[in-house]
N, C-alpha and C positions, 0 to 999 in steps of 0.2 A: 502494500502500499503506500503509494507518496502523496506529494502534496505539491499538486500546482500553485504554482500564486504568480499572481500576475505583476506588470512593472510599475505598478502603480503603488507609492507609497502606502505604509500600512495605519491603518488607522489606529485613532488612541483607543486602549483597551479599555472598557468600563464598565463589566460584567465579570462576574465570575468564571460565564459559559467561555467570556473572549480567552479569558485567563486558562483556563485547561483546552481550548482548542489552541490558544499556541505554544503550548507545552507539549500538547501530543506531537508525535515525530515519529513514525518509525524508518528503518532503515531494511533492508533487504537484510536478513539472515547470514546471509555468505559474505557481508561487508566488511573488510577489517577498519574502517571508520564511519563511527556513525555520528552525524553532524548533528550538532543539539542548537535548536534556534536559542536566542536571548533568551536569559529569566528576567521575565516585567516586573521584578522588585518591585521598581517605582510604582507600577502600578497596584501592588499588593499593598504597599503603604494607604494610598491614595482611597482607595477601597475600604480598607481600616477605619479612616480617617470619619471617611463618609458613612459607615454603618455604625462609628460609635456615636457622630453628631445624629444621626437617625434615630439611636438609640435613646440619646437624651431628648431628643424634642418629643419623641411616644409619650414618654416617660412623665414629661412634663406637660404635656396635653392632659394626659389620662389623671394628674394630681390637679391640675387645675380645671378641670369638668368636674373633678369627685369635690373637691373643695365649694367651686358653687350650685354643689346638691340641695336643695332644701334641705333644712332641717339637718344638716351635716357641722356637726362643733369637730374641727379640727386637736382640740383638744382633748378629747375625750379619750382616754389611754387604751379603750376594749378594740374603739376603732381605728386607732392606728396601728393595733398588731393586727388585724386583719386586712389595712391594707398592704401590710410588711407580708402576708401569708398569703395574699391575693399577686401580689407582684411576683413573690416568689416563685410561686407555682406556675404564672403564665410562662415567667422568664424559662424555667426547666422544662415546660412542655417544646419549648423551642429546641432543645437539644443542639443550640448555638454557643452555647457558653460552656465550660468545662469545669471540675473544682466545685470553690465557693465563691464566683463570683455571682451567681444569683441570688445567694445570700447575703452580700455585702450591696449589690442593689436593690435587694428588697429593702436592707435596714437605711440604705441611703434614701430609697421613696418615703418609707416611713418617718423619717427624722424632716424630708424638704414638704410631707403633706403637716406633718407637726407644726415646725418652726415660720413655713412660709416662705420658702426660698427655694430656689431653683434649684433642679437635682442635677447634681456630678457625678459621675462614677465612681471618685473618691469619697463623698458623703459617707457614705457605710463607715469607712474607716477613721471616721473626724470623731474622736470621741469626745471634743468639746460642744458635738451637740446631737447629747443622745436626748434622750428620751425619756425624761423621769417618770417613773410608775412604771414602765414599761418594758426598760433594759438593766439589768443587774451590774452594780457595780461592781466592777473584777477586783477593785482594790481593797472594797471593804470585810472584812475578818481574814485577810490574806496573812497567811504565815511567810515569815520573813524567808528571803530565799536563805539557801544554806550556804553560799557566798557569804554573807553579813556573819556569819560565825564561824569562817573559814579562819585556819591555826598555819601557825609557820611551817608545823610539821606535815598538816594536810597538804600544804606546798611542796616541799622538799620531796614527798611522795609520790607526786603527779609529775613534777619535772624527771625522778630517778625511773618513773614506767614509763614517761616520753622517749626517754635517752635509750633504754632497754627494747622498748619498740623501733624507734630508731636502726639500732644495730642490729635486731631480728629482721629487719627489711633490708638490711645492705645498705643504709643510709649514712654511713659512716659521717661526712662531711655534718650532716646534719644534728649527728651523737656528738660531734666535739664540738660543734656550734652550741648546741643546751649546754654542754660541760662548762664552755669557758664562759660564757655569761653567768648560770649559775654560781662558778666558784670567784667570780669575780665582783658580783652583785651582792651575793647573799651568804654574810659569814655565818661561818662554822658548815655550809654544806658538804655533806661526805659524797664525792663520786664513786659510784656505784662500781665493782669489779666487771672487767668486761670478761662476758660468760661465752 
């Protein structure tokens, strides 16, 4: 299967199917050299920007319409939680997103709805915009990190373990650097024997 092209300049890539068409190239199975077309990375970046803007516009329009619905109180925390669930479910159903993106976008939508601000992709990660009464405060009742209680002995043990691991992996230069830094900066550091 071969692709025939006219002498006319290529049209700008404006959709995912056009990208797929551009990338679809095959050569005869016995060909020693396969020439691939240039990968349109710039077009993918533009499509990604357009998609993100489209998502933002769509979410903001939906939030605006919902806020303007008679009887809707954006400060109602139960309603805020419903907004979050509704958006999360809708975004997950598209199967366009992966991992935690729908959760973060939905949380941002809830925050935009509650505070009356425009939705952005990063709003779900902005802790200053939390909805009090809906979102739990992660610092409340949190135990101090173990690093707060670290001792010099634990530090020495960790460095010795790192030195031994570097030696096991054959990274002698890393092990030497660790030994040098530890002996120069930590008074009384005992260098482990090379096993």
